[in-house]
Chimera marker file (.cmm) of the C-alpha trace (Angstrom):
<marker_set name="trace">
<marker id="1" x="26.053" y="16.869" z="10.162" r="1" g="1" b="0" radius="0.5"/>
<marker id="2" x="22.729" y="18.434" z="10.794" r="1" g="1" b="0" radius="0.5"/>
<marker id="3" x="19.435" y="17.763" z="8.474" r="1" g="1" b="0" radius="0.5"/>
<marker id="4" x="19.029" y="20.281" z="5.784" r="1" g="1" b="0" radius="0.5"/>
<marker id="5" x="16.068" y="22.025" z="4.644" r="1" g="1" b="0" radius="0.5"/>
<marker id="6" x="15.431" y="20.019" z="1.558" r="1" g="1" b="0" radius="0.5"/>
<marker id="7" x="11.555" y="20.911" z="1.352" r="1" g="1" b="0" radius="0.5"/>
<marker id="8" x="12.696" y="24.743" z="1.592" r="1" g="1" b="0" radius="0.5"/>
<marker id="9" x="15.452" y="24.214" z="-1.386" r="1" g="1" b="0" radius="0.5"/>
<marker id="10" x="12.482" y="22.376" z="-3.235" r="1" g="1" b="0" radius="0.5"/>
<marker id="11" x="9.855" y="25.087" z="-2.760" r="1" g="1" b="0" radius="0.5"/>
<marker id="12" x="12.626" y="27.991" z="-3.387" r="1" g="1" b="0" radius="0.5"/>
<marker id="13" x="13.302" y="26.410" z="-6.797" r="1" g="1" b="0" radius="0.5"/>
<marker id="14" x="9.648" y="25.688" z="-7.691" r="1" g="1" b="0" radius="0.5"/>
<marker id="15" x="9.203" y="29.772" z="-7.275" r="1" g="1" b="0" radius="0.5"/>
<marker id="16" x="12.374" y="30.050" z="-10.045" r="1" g="1" b="0" radius="0.5"/>
<marker id="17" x="12.472" y="29.290" z="-13.725" r="1" g="1" b="0" radius="0.5"/>
<marker id="18" x="12.552" y="25.653" z="-14.549" r="1" g="1" b="0" radius="0.5"/>
<marker id="19" x="16.196" y="26.005" z="-16.021" r="1" g="1" b="0" radius="0.5"/>
<marker id="20" x="17.533" y="27.023" z="-12.657" r="1" g="1" b="0" radius="0.5"/>
<marker id="21" x="16.701" y="23.832" z="-11.368" r="1" g="1" b="0" radius="0.5"/>
<marker id="22" x="18.666" y="20.975" z="-11.559" r="1" g="1" b="0" radius="0.5"/>
<marker id="23" x="20.579" y="18.503" z="-9.129" r="1" g="1" b="0" radius="0.5"/>
<marker id="24" x="23.873" y="20.215" z="-9.400" r="1" g="1" b="0" radius="0.5"/>
<marker id="25" x="22.022" y="23.407" z="-8.587" r="1" g="1" b="0" radius="0.5"/>
<marker id="26" x="21.056" y="21.422" z="-5.451" r="1" g="1" b="0" radius="0.5"/>
<marker id="27" x="24.303" y="20.138" z="-4.946" r="1" g="1" b="0" radius="0.5"/>
<marker id="28" x="26.224" y="23.635" z="-4.793" r="1" g="1" b="0" radius="0.5"/>
<marker id="29" x="23.169" y="24.708" z="-2.347" r="1" g="1" b="0" radius="0.5"/>
<marker id="30" x="23.581" y="21.994" z="-0.014" r="1" g="1" b="0" radius="0.5"/>
<marker id="31" x="27.324" y="21.921" z="0.055" r="1" g="1" b="0" radius="0.5"/>
<marker id="32" x="27.099" y="25.899" z="0.427" r="1" g="1" b="0" radius="0.5"/>
<marker id="33" x="25.113" y="25.685" z="3.221" r="1" g="1" b="0" radius="0.5"/>
<marker id="34" x="27.252" y="22.909" z="4.996" r="1" g="1" b="0" radius="0.5"/>
<marker id="35" x="30.216" y="25.425" z="4.105" r="1" g="1" b="0" radius="0.5"/>
<marker id="36" x="28.439" y="28.425" z="5.932" r="1" g="1" b="0" radius="0.5"/>
<marker id="37" x="26.450" y="27.475" z="8.680" r="1" g="1" b="0" radius="0.5"/>
<marker id="38" x="26.496" y="23.694" z="8.611" r="1" g="1" b="0" radius="0.5"/>
<marker id="39" x="22.642" y="24.247" z="8.575" r="1" g="1" b="0" radius="0.5"/>
<marker id="40" x="23.130" y="24.942" z="12.265" r="1" g="1" b="0" radius="0.5"/>
<marker id="41" x="23.006" y="28.727" z="12.196" r="1" g="1" b="0" radius="0.5"/>
<marker id="42" x="20.660" y="31.250" z="10.935" r="1" g="1" b="0" radius="0.5"/>
<marker id="43" x="22.894" y="34.024" z="11.328" r="1" g="1" b="0" radius="0.5"/>
<marker id="44" x="26.857" y="34.600" z="11.741" r="1" g="1" b="0" radius="0.5"/>
<marker id="45" x="28.344" y="33.274" z="14.757" r="1" g="1" b="0" radius="0.5"/>
<marker id="46" x="31.313" y="35.647" z="16.146" r="1" g="1" b="0" radius="0.5"/>
<marker id="47" x="33.712" y="34.087" z="17.839" r="1" g="1" b="0" radius="0.5"/>
<marker id="48" x="34.172" y="34.635" z="21.512" r="1" g="1" b="0" radius="0.5"/>
<marker id="49" x="30.818" y="36.944" z="21.655" r="1" g="1" b="0" radius="0.5"/>
<marker id="50" x="28.518" y="34.290" z="22.532" r="1" g="1" b="0" radius="0.5"/>
<marker id="51" x="24.858" y="35.887" z="21.372" r="1" g="1" b="0" radius="0.5"/>
<marker id="52" x="26.388" y="38.342" z="19.215" r="1" g="1" b="0" radius="0.5"/>
<marker id="53" x="25.215" y="38.327" z="15.715" r="1" g="1" b="0" radius="0.5"/>
<marker id="54" x="27.433" y="39.078" z="12.960" r="1" g="1" b="0" radius="0.5"/>
<marker id="55" x="26.819" y="40.426" z="9.545" r="1" g="1" b="0" radius="0.5"/>
<marker id="56" x="25.541" y="37.344" z="7.844" r="1" g="1" b="0" radius="0.5"/>
<marker id="57" x="22.090" y="35.689" z="7.791" r="1" g="1" b="0" radius="0.5"/>
<marker id="58" x="19.831" y="32.907" z="6.738" r="1" g="1" b="0" radius="0.5"/>
<marker id="59" x="22.008" y="29.006" z="6.371" r="1" g="1" b="0" radius="0.5"/>
<marker id="60" x="23.662" y="30.850" z="3.105" r="1" g="1" b="0" radius="0.5"/>
<marker id="61" x="25.057" y="33.489" z="5.421" r="1" g="1" b="0" radius="0.5"/>
<marker id="62" x="24.062" y="36.616" z="2.989" r="1" g="1" b="0" radius="0.5"/>
<marker id="63" x="25.308" y="39.919" z="3.762" r="1" g="1" b="0" radius="0.5"/>
<marker id="64" x="22.776" y="42.974" z="3.514" r="1" g="1" b="0" radius="0.5"/>
<marker id="65" x="25.375" y="45.032" z="1.081" r="1" g="1" b="0" radius="0.5"/>
<marker id="66" x="27.090" y="41.851" z="-0.368" r="1" g="1" b="0" radius="0.5"/>
<marker id="67" x="24.883" y="38.984" z="-1.684" r="1" g="1" b="0" radius="0.5"/>
<marker id="68" x="21.513" y="40.334" z="-1.048" r="1" g="1" b="0" radius="0.5"/>
<marker id="69" x="22.306" y="43.529" z="-2.829" r="1" g="1" b="0" radius="0.5"/>
<marker id="70" x="24.205" y="41.255" z="-5.530" r="1" g="1" b="0" radius="0.5"/>
<marker id="71" x="21.314" y="38.979" z="-6.181" r="1" g="1" b="0" radius="0.5"/>
<marker id="72" x="18.622" y="42.455" z="-5.962" r="1" g="1" b="0" radius="0.5"/>
<marker id="73" x="20.491" y="44.502" z="-8.357" r="1" g="1" b="0" radius="0.5"/>
<marker id="74" x="22.180" y="41.699" z="-10.745" r="1" g="1" b="0" radius="0.5"/>
<marker id="75" x="20.676" y="42.255" z="-14.415" r="1" g="1" b="0" radius="0.5"/>
<marker id="76" x="20.384" y="38.260" z="-14.269" r="1" g="1" b="0" radius="0.5"/>
<marker id="77" x="18.140" y="38.069" z="-10.870" r="1" g="1" b="0" radius="0.5"/>
<marker id="78" x="16.795" y="41.335" z="-11.005" r="1" g="1" b="0" radius="0.5"/>
<marker id="79" x="12.949" y="40.607" z="-12.210" r="1" g="1" b="0" radius="0.5"/>
<marker id="80" x="13.076" y="37.139" z="-10.278" r="1" g="1" b="0" radius="0.5"/>
<marker id="81" x="14.319" y="38.619" z="-6.825" r="1" g="1" b="0" radius="0.5"/>
<marker id="82" x="11.094" y="40.939" z="-6.906" r="1" g="1" b="0" radius="0.5"/>
<marker id="83" x="8.774" y="38.121" z="-7.490" r="1" g="1" b="0" radius="0.5"/>
<marker id="84" x="10.387" y="36.025" z="-5.363" r="1" g="1" b="0" radius="0.5"/>
<marker id="85" x="10.213" y="39.040" z="-2.889" r="1" g="1" b="0" radius="0.5"/>
<marker id="86" x="6.628" y="39.466" z="-3.788" r="1" g="1" b="0" radius="0.5"/>
<marker id="87" x="5.517" y="35.631" z="-3.094" r="1" g="1" b="0" radius="0.5"/>
<marker id="88" x="7.398" y="35.733" z="0.374" r="1" g="1" b="0" radius="0.5"/>
<marker id="89" x="5.822" y="38.678" z="1.249" r="1" g="1" b="0" radius="0.5"/>
<marker id="90" x="8.891" y="40.974" z="1.803" r="1" g="1" b="0" radius="0.5"/>
<marker id="91" x="9.565" y="44.301" z="0.324" r="1" g="1" b="0" radius="0.5"/>
<marker id="92" x="12.721" y="44.108" z="-2.232" r="1" g="1" b="0" radius="0.5"/>
<marker id="93" x="14.844" y="46.320" z="0.037" r="1" g="1" b="0" radius="0.5"/>
<marker id="94" x="18.142" y="45.020" z="1.167" r="1" g="1" b="0" radius="0.5"/>
<marker id="95" x="17.431" y="45.680" z="4.788" r="1" g="1" b="0" radius="0.5"/>
<marker id="96" x="14.049" y="43.894" z="4.537" r="1" g="1" b="0" radius="0.5"/>
<marker id="97" x="15.351" y="40.883" z="2.705" r="1" g="1" b="0" radius="0.5"/>
<marker id="98" x="18.308" y="40.490" z="4.951" r="1" g="1" b="0" radius="0.5"/>
<marker id="99" x="16.311" y="40.508" z="7.991" r="1" g="1" b="0" radius="0.5"/>
<marker id="100" x="13.920" y="37.649" z="6.606" r="1" g="1" b="0" radius="0.5"/>
<marker id="101" x="16.668" y="35.482" z="5.628" r="1" g="1" b="0" radius="0.5"/>
<marker id="102" x="17.081" y="34.616" z="9.546" r="1" g="1" b="0" radius="0.5"/>
<marker id="103" x="13.758" y="33.070" z="9.655" r="1" g="1" b="0" radius="0.5"/>
<marker id="104" x="12.665" y="32.415" z="5.983" r="1" g="1" b="0" radius="0.5"/>
<marker id="105" x="14.438" y="29.401" z="4.648" r="1" g="1" b="0" radius="0.5"/>
<marker id="106" x="12.495" y="29.539" z="1.086" r="1" g="1" b="0" radius="0.5"/>
<marker id="107" x="13.489" y="33.110" z="0.898" r="1" g="1" b="0" radius="0.5"/>
<marker id="108" x="17.321" y="32.349" z="1.773" r="1" g="1" b="0" radius="0.5"/>
<marker id="109" x="17.797" y="29.215" z="-0.800" r="1" g="1" b="0" radius="0.5"/>
<marker id="110" x="16.042" y="31.016" z="-3.301" r="1" g="1" b="0" radius="0.5"/>
<marker id="111" x="18.572" y="33.873" z="-2.868" r="1" g="1" b="0" radius="0.5"/>
<marker id="112" x="21.143" y="31.575" z="-2.609" r="1" g="1" b="0" radius="0.5"/>
<marker id="113" x="19.922" y="29.849" z="-5.973" r="1" g="1" b="0" radius="0.5"/>
<marker id="114" x="20.024" y="33.418" z="-7.486" r="1" g="1" b="0" radius="0.5"/>
<marker id="115" x="23.482" y="34.166" z="-6.457" r="1" g="1" b="0" radius="0.5"/>
<marker id="116" x="24.689" y="31.165" z="-8.451" r="1" g="1" b="0" radius="0.5"/>
<marker id="117" x="22.561" y="32.049" z="-11.250" r="1" g="1" b="0" radius="0.5"/>
<marker id="118" x="24.492" y="35.282" z="-11.420" r="1" g="1" b="0" radius="0.5"/>
<marker id="119" x="27.622" y="33.544" z="-12.391" r="1" g="1" b="0" radius="0.5"/>
<marker id="120" x="28.063" y="32.947" z="-16.381" r="1" g="1" b="0" radius="0.5"/>
<marker id="121" x="30.278" y="30.087" z="-15.735" r="1" g="1" b="0" radius="0.5"/>
<marker id="122" x="28.090" y="26.828" z="-15.880" r="1" g="1" b="0" radius="0.5"/>
<marker id="123" x="27.726" y="24.975" z="-12.694" r="1" g="1" b="0" radius="0.5"/>
<marker id="124" x="30.507" y="22.917" z="-11.660" r="1" g="1" b="0" radius="0.5"/>
<marker id="125" x="30.298" y="19.194" z="-11.287" r="1" g="1" b="0" radius="0.5"/>
<marker id="126" x="33.837" y="18.190" z="-9.482" r="1" g="1" b="0" radius="0.5"/>
<marker id="127" x="34.661" y="19.248" z="-6.018" r="1" g="1" b="0" radius="0.5"/>
<marker id="128" x="37.756" y="21.281" z="-6.733" r="1" g="1" b="0" radius="0.5"/>
<marker id="129" x="35.974" y="23.572" z="-9.364" r="1" g="1" b="0" radius="0.5"/>
<marker id="130" x="33.112" y="23.605" z="-6.929" r="1" g="1" b="0" radius="0.5"/>
<marker id="131" x="35.310" y="25.178" z="-4.247" r="1" g="1" b="0" radius="0.5"/>
<marker id="132" x="36.217" y="27.617" z="-6.847" r="1" g="1" b="0" radius="0.5"/>
<marker id="133" x="32.699" y="28.615" z="-7.716" r="1" g="1" b="0" radius="0.5"/>
<marker id="134" x="31.942" y="29.189" z="-4.237" r="1" g="1" b="0" radius="0.5"/>
<marker id="135" x="35.121" y="31.141" z="-3.489" r="1" g="1" b="0" radius="0.5"/>
<marker id="136" x="33.845" y="33.588" z="-6.602" r="1" g="1" b="0" radius="0.5"/>
<marker id="137" x="30.343" y="33.704" z="-5.873" r="1" g="1" b="0" radius="0.5"/>
<marker id="138" x="30.022" y="33.997" z="-2.050" r="1" g="1" b="0" radius="0.5"/>
<marker id="139" x="33.690" y="35.752" z="-1.415" r="1" g="1" b="0" radius="0.5"/>
<marker id="140" x="34.062" y="34.736" z="2.137" r="1" g="1" b="0" radius="0.5"/>
<marker id="141" x="35.891" y="36.518" z="4.453" r="1" g="1" b="0" radius="0.5"/>
<marker id="142" x="37.673" y="33.460" z="6.503" r="1" g="1" b="0" radius="0.5"/>
<marker id="143" x="37.505" y="30.267" z="3.975" r="1" g="1" b="0" radius="0.5"/>
<marker id="144" x="37.929" y="27.544" z="5.268" r="1" g="1" b="0" radius="0.5"/>
<marker id="145" x="39.127" y="24.812" z="2.478" r="1" g="1" b="0" radius="0.5"/>
<marker id="146" x="39.539" y="21.847" z="5.077" r="1" g="1" b="0" radius="0.5"/>
<marker id="147" x="35.644" y="21.699" z="5.527" r="1" g="1" b="0" radius="0.5"/>
<marker id="148" x="34.692" y="21.736" z="2.132" r="1" g="1" b="0" radius="0.5"/>
<marker id="149" x="35.386" y="18.147" z="0.879" r="1" g="1" b="0" radius="0.5"/>
<marker id="150" x="33.029" y="16.821" z="3.571" r="1" g="1" b="0" radius="0.5"/>
<marker id="151" x="30.340" y="19.325" z="2.567" r="1" g="1" b="0" radius="0.5"/>
<marker id="152" x="30.790" y="18.557" z="-1.213" r="1" g="1" b="0" radius="0.5"/>
<marker id="153" x="30.457" y="14.868" z="-0.171" r="1" g="1" b="0" radius="0.5"/>
<marker id="154" x="27.721" y="15.148" z="1.895" r="1" g="1" b="0" radius="0.5"/>
<marker id="155" x="25.672" y="17.280" z="-0.531" r="1" g="1" b="0" radius="0.5"/>
<marker id="156" x="26.679" y="14.737" z="-3.260" r="1" g="1" b="0" radius="0.5"/>
<marker id="157" x="25.395" y="12.098" z="-1.179" r="1" g="1" b="0" radius="0.5"/>
<marker id="158" x="22.326" y="13.342" z="-0.165" r="1" g="1" b="0" radius="0.5"/>
<marker id="159" x="21.042" y="15.338" z="-3.727" r="1" g="1" b="0" radius="0.5"/>
<marker id="160" x="22.015" y="11.990" z="-5.553" r="1" g="1" b="0" radius="0.5"/>
<marker id="161" x="20.568" y="9.583" z="-3.057" r="1" g="1" b="0" radius="0.5"/>
<marker id="162" x="23.717" y="7.604" z="-2.364" r="1" g="1" b="0" radius="0.5"/>
<marker id="163" x="23.310" y="7.412" z="1.685" r="1" g="1" b="0" radius="0.5"/>
<link id1="1" id2="2" r="1" g="1" b="0" radius="0.2"/>
<link id1="2" id2="3" r="1" g="1" b="0" radius="0.2"/>
<link id1="3" id2="4" r="1" g="1" b="0" radius="0.2"/>
<link id1="4" id2="5" r="1" g="1" b="0" radius="0.2"/>
<link id1="5" id2="6" r="1" g="1" b="0" radius="0.2"/>
<link id1="6" id2="7" r="1" g="1" b="0" radius="0.2"/>
<link id1="7" id2="8" r="1" g="1" b="0" radius="0.2"/>
<link id1="8" id2="9" r="1" g="1" b="0" radius="0.2"/>
<link id1="9" id2="10" r="1" g="1" b="0" radius="0.2"/>
<link id1="10" id2="11" r="1" g="1" b="0" radius="0.2"/>
<link id1="11" id2="12" r="1" g="1" b="0" radius="0.2"/>
<link id1="12" id2="13" r="1" g="1" b="0" radius="0.2"/>
<link id1="13" id2="14" r="1" g="1" b="0" radius="0.2"/>
<link id1="14" id2="15" r="1" g="1" b="0" radius="0.2"/>
<link id1="15" id2="16" r="1" g="1" b="0" radius="0.2"/>
<link id1="16" id2="17" r="1" g="1" b="0" radius="0.2"/>
<link id1="17" id2="18" r="1" g="1" b="0" radius="0.2"/>
<link id1="18" id2="19" r="1" g="1" b="0" radius="0.2"/>
<link id1="19" id2="20" r="1" g="1" b="0" radius="0.2"/>
<link id1="20" id2="21" r="1" g="1" b="0" radius="0.2"/>
<link id1="21" id2="22" r="1" g="1" b="0" radius="0.2"/>
<link id1="22" id2="23" r="1" g="1" b="0" radius="0.2"/>
<link id1="23" id2="24" r="1" g="1" b="0" radius="0.2"/>
<link id1="24" id2="25" r="1" g="1" b="0" radius="0.2"/>
<link id1="25" id2="26" r="1" g="1" b="0" radius="0.2"/>
<link id1="26" id2="27" r="1" g="1" b="0" radius="0.2"/>
<link id1="27" id2="28" r="1" g="1" b="0" radius="0.2"/>
<link id1="28" id2="29" r="1" g="1" b="0" radius="0.2"/>
<link id1="29" id2="30" r="1" g="1" b="0" radius="0.2"/>
<link id1="30" id2="31" r="1" g="1" b="0" radius="0.2"/>
<link id1="31" id2="32" r="1" g="1" b="0" radius="0.2"/>
<link id1="32" id2="33" r="1" g="1" b="0" radius="0.2"/>
<link id1="33" id2="34" r="1" g="1" b="0" radius="0.2"/>
<link id1="34" id2="35" r="1" g="1" b="0" radius="0.2"/>
<link id1="35" id2="36" r="1" g="1" b="0" radius="0.2"/>
<link id1="36" id2="37" r="1" g="1" b="0" radius="0.2"/>
<link id1="37" id2="38" r="1" g="1" b="0" radius="0.2"/>
<link id1="38" id2="39" r="1" g="1" b="0" radius="0.2"/>
<link id1="39" id2="40" r="1" g="1" b="0" radius="0.2"/>
<link id1="40" id2="41" r="1" g="1" b="0" radius="0.2"/>
<link id1="41" id2="42" r="1" g="1" b="0" radius="0.2"/>
<link id1="42" id2="43" r="1" g="1" b="0" radius="0.2"/>
<link id1="43" id2="44" r="1" g="1" b="0" radius="0.2"/>
<link id1="44" id2="45" r="1" g="1" b="0" radius="0.2"/>
<link id1="45" id2="46" r="1" g="1" b="0" radius="0.2"/>
<link id1="46" id2="47" r="1" g="1" b="0" radius="0.2"/>
<link id1="47" id2="48" r="1" g="1" b="0" radius="0.2"/>
<link id1="48" id2="49" r="1" g="1" b="0" radius="0.2"/>
<link id1="49" id2="50" r="1" g="1" b="0" radius="0.2"/>
<link id1="50" id2="51" r="1" g="1" b="0" radius="0.2"/>
<link id1="51" id2="52" r="1" g="1" b="0" radius="0.2"/>
<link id1="52" id2="53" r="1" g="1" b="0" radius="0.2"/>
<link id1="53" id2="54" r="1" g="1" b="0" radius="0.2"/>
<link id1="54" id2="55" r="1" g="1" b="0" radius="0.2"/>
<link id1="55" id2="56" r="1" g="1" b="0" radius="0.2"/>
<link id1="56" id2="57" r="1" g="1" b="0" radius="0.2"/>
<link id1="57" id2="58" r="1" g="1" b="0" radius="0.2"/>
<link id1="58" id2="59" r="1" g="1" b="0" radius="0.2"/>
<link id1="59" id2="60" r="1" g="1" b="0" radius="0.2"/>
<link id1="60" id2="61" r="1" g="1" b="0" radius="0.2"/>
<link id1="61" id2="62" r="1" g="1" b="0" radius="0.2"/>
<link id1="62" id2="63" r="1" g="1" b="0" radius="0.2"/>
<link id1="63" id2="64" r="1" g="1" b="0" radius="0.2"/>
<link id1="64" id2="65" r="1" g="1" b="0" radius="0.2"/>
<link id1="65" id2="66" r="1" g="1" b="0" radius="0.2"/>
<link id1="66" id2="67" r="1" g="1" b="0" radius="0.2"/>
<link id1="67" id2="68" r="1" g="1" b="0" radius="0.2"/>
<link id1="68" id2="69" r="1" g="1" b="0" radius="0.2"/>
<link id1="69" id2="70" r="1" g="1" b="0" radius="0.2"/>
<link id1="70" id2="71" r="1" g="1" b="0" radius="0.2"/>
<link id1="71" id2="72" r="1" g="1" b="0" radius="0.2"/>
<link id1="72" id2="73" r="1" g="1" b="0" radius="0.2"/>
<link id1="73" id2="74" r="1" g="1" b="0" radius="0.2"/>
<link id1="74" id2="75" r="1" g="1" b="0" radius="0.2"/>
<link id1="75" id2="76" r="1" g="1" b="0" radius="0.2"/>
<link id1="76" id2="77" r="1" g="1" b="0" radius="0.2"/>
<link id1="77" id2="78" r="1" g="1" b="0" radius="0.2"/>
<link id1="78" id2="79" r="1" g="1" b="0" radius="0.2"/>
<link id1="79" id2="80" r="1" g="1" b="0" radius="0.2"/>
<link id1="80" id2="81" r="1" g="1" b="0" radius="0.2"/>
<link id1="81" id2="82" r="1" g="1" b="0" radius="0.2"/>
<link id1="82" id2="83" r="1" g="1" b="0" radius="0.2"/>
<link id1="83" id2="84" r="1" g="1" b="0" radius="0.2"/>
<link id1="84" id2="85" r="1" g="1" b="0" radius="0.2"/>
<link id1="85" id2="86" r="1" g="1" b="0" radius="0.2"/>
<link id1="86" id2="87" r="1" g="1" b="0" radius="0.2"/>
<link id1="87" id2="88" r="1" g="1" b="0" radius="0.2"/>
<link id1="88" id2="89" r="1" g="1" b="0" radius="0.2"/>
<link id1="89" id2="90" r="1" g="1" b="0" radius="0.2"/>
<link id1="90" id2="91" r="1" g="1" b="0" radius="0.2"/>
<link id1="91" id2="92" r="1" g="1" b="0" radius="0.2"/>
<link id1="92" id2="93" r="1" g="1" b="0" radius="0.2"/>
<link id1="93" id2="94" r="1" g="1" b="0" radius="0.2"/>
<link id1="94" id2="95" r="1" g="1" b="0" radius="0.2"/>
<link id1="95" id2="96" r="1" g="1" b="0" radius="0.2"/>
<link id1="96" id2="97" r="1" g="1" b="0" radius="0.2"/>
<link id1="97" id2="98" r="1" g="1" b="0" radius="0.2"/>
<link id1="98" id2="99" r="1" g="1" b="0" radius="0.2"/>
<link id1="99" id2="100" r="1" g="1" b="0" radius="0.2"/>
<link id1="100" id2="101" r="1" g="1" b="0" radius="0.2"/>
<link id1="101" id2="102" r="1" g="1" b="0" radius="0.2"/>
<link id1="102" id2="103" r="1" g="1" b="0" radius="0.2"/>
<link id1="103" id2="104" r="1" g="1" b="0" radius="0.2"/>
<link id1="104" id2="105" r="1" g="1" b="0" radius="0.2"/>
<link id1="105" id2="106" r="1" g="1" b="0" radius="0.2"/>
<link id1="106" id2="107" r="1" g="1" b="0" radius="0.2"/>
<link id1="107" id2="108" r="1" g="1" b="0" radius="0.2"/>
<link id1="108" id2="109" r="1" g="1" b="0" radius="0.2"/>
<link id1="109" id2="110" r="1" g="1" b="0" radius="0.2"/>
<link id1="110" id2="111" r="1" g="1" b="0" radius="0.2"/>
<link id1="111" id2="112" r="1" g="1" b="0" radius="0.2"/>
<link id1="112" id2="113" r="1" g="1" b="0" radius="0.2"/>
<link id1="113" id2="114" r="1" g="1" b="0" radius="0.2"/>
<link id1="114" id2="115" r="1" g="1" b="0" radius="0.2"/>
<link id1="115" id2="116" r="1" g="1" b="0" radius="0.2"/>
<link id1="116" id2="117" r="1" g="1" b="0" radius="0.2"/>
<link id1="117" id2="118" r="1" g="1" b="0" radius="0.2"/>
<link id1="118" id2="119" r="1" g="1" b="0" radius="0.2"/>
<link id1="119" id2="120" r="1" g="1" b="0" radius="0.2"/>
<link id1="120" id2="121" r="1" g="1" b="0" radius="0.2"/>
<link id1="121" id2="122" r="1" g="1" b="0" radius="0.2"/>
<link id1="122" id2="123" r="1" g="1" b="0" radius="0.2"/>
<link id1="123" id2="124" r="1" g="1" b="0" radius="0.2"/>
<link id1="124" id2="125" r="1" g="1" b="0" radius="0.2"/>
<link id1="125" id2="126" r="1" g="1" b="0" radius="0.2"/>
<link id1="126" id2="127" r="1" g="1" b="0" radius="0.2"/>
<link id1="127" id2="128" r="1" g="1" b="0" radius="0.2"/>
<link id1="128" id2="129" r="1" g="1" b="0" radius="0.2"/>
<link id1="129" id2="130" r="1" g="1" b="0" radius="0.2"/>
<link id1="130" id2="131" r="1" g="1" b="0" radius="0.2"/>
<link id1="131" id2="132" r="1" g="1" b="0" radius="0.2"/>
<link id1="132" id2="133" r="1" g="1" b="0" radius="0.2"/>
<link id1="133" id2="134" r="1" g="1" b="0" radius="0.2"/>
<link id1="134" id2="135" r="1" g="1" b="0" radius="0.2"/>
<link id1="135" id2="136" r="1" g="1" b="0" radius="0.2"/>
<link id1="136" id2="137" r="1" g="1" b="0" radius="0.2"/>
<link id1="137" id2="138" r="1" g="1" b="0" radius="0.2"/>
<link id1="138" id2="139" r="1" g="1" b="0" radius="0.2"/>
<link id1="139" id2="140" r="1" g="1" b="0" radius="0.2"/>
<link id1="140" id2="141" r="1" g="1" b="0" radius="0.2"/>
<link id1="141" id2="142" r="1" g="1" b="0" radius="0.2"/>
<link id1="142" id2="143" r="1" g="1" b="0" radius="0.2"/>
<link id1="143" id2="144" r="1" g="1" b="0" radius="0.2"/>
<link id1="144" id2="145" r="1" g="1" b="0" radius="0.2"/>
<link id1="145" id2="146" r="1" g="1" b="0" radius="0.2"/>
<link id1="146" id2="147" r="1" g="1" b="0" radius="0.2"/>
<link id1="147" id2="148" r="1" g="1" b="0" radius="0.2"/>
<link id1="148" id2="149" r="1" g="1" b="0" radius="0.2"/>
<link id1="149" id2="150" r="1" g="1" b="0" radius="0.2"/>
<link id1="150" id2="151" r="1" g="1" b="0" radius="0.2"/>
<link id1="151" id2="152" r="1" g="1" b="0" radius="0.2"/>
<link id1="152" id2="153" r="1" g="1" b="0" radius="0.2"/>
<link id1="153" id2="154" r="1" g="1" b="0" radius="0.2"/>
<link id1="154" id2="155" r="1" g="1" b="0" radius="0.2"/>
<link id1="155" id2="156" r="1" g="1" b="0" radius="0.2"/>
<link id1="156" id2="157" r="1" g="1" b="0" radius="0.2"/>
<link id1="157" id2="158" r="1" g="1" b="0" radius="0.2"/>
<link id1="158" id2="159" r="1" g="1" b="0" radius="0.2"/>
<link id1="159" id2="160" r="1" g="1" b="0" radius="0.2"/>
<link id1="160" id2="161" r="1" g="1" b="0" radius="0.2"/>
<link id1="161" id2="162" r="1" g="1" b="0" radius="0.2"/>
<link id1="162" id2="163" r="1" g="1" b="0" radius="0.2"/>
</marker_set>
């Protein structure tokens, strides 16, 4: 698997309230990044159409009217999303944030963490409940459950330092 932007994740978490930062938050962020893009693609790849960009951007594959709008408008992340946008010098508008996610890993990581924050349930600690958490929050159009065990295992190993 490809190297992950741990520095960007750490930088994003440093911009957010301390209570948003935990090892389990990092595990979920890394696992979802592996699941969504393998940390290889900054935009959604369209099968059979080389060079055509799909609707999702960044390693965590946010869509403009889905995840980006959700984080910008949710009551628990409204204020923080604007602070992050200010810090990253991007207007807190769906289109501008969405476009920037492809090139700004810190912004993308912050939005990934904030999307997880919108879920009132605690972060999961086991693979199966983490899969359900991911499905509930990312709402992938074409989920690939066969990839999740490897993504979860790799994320757990990296974050907990078991390699």
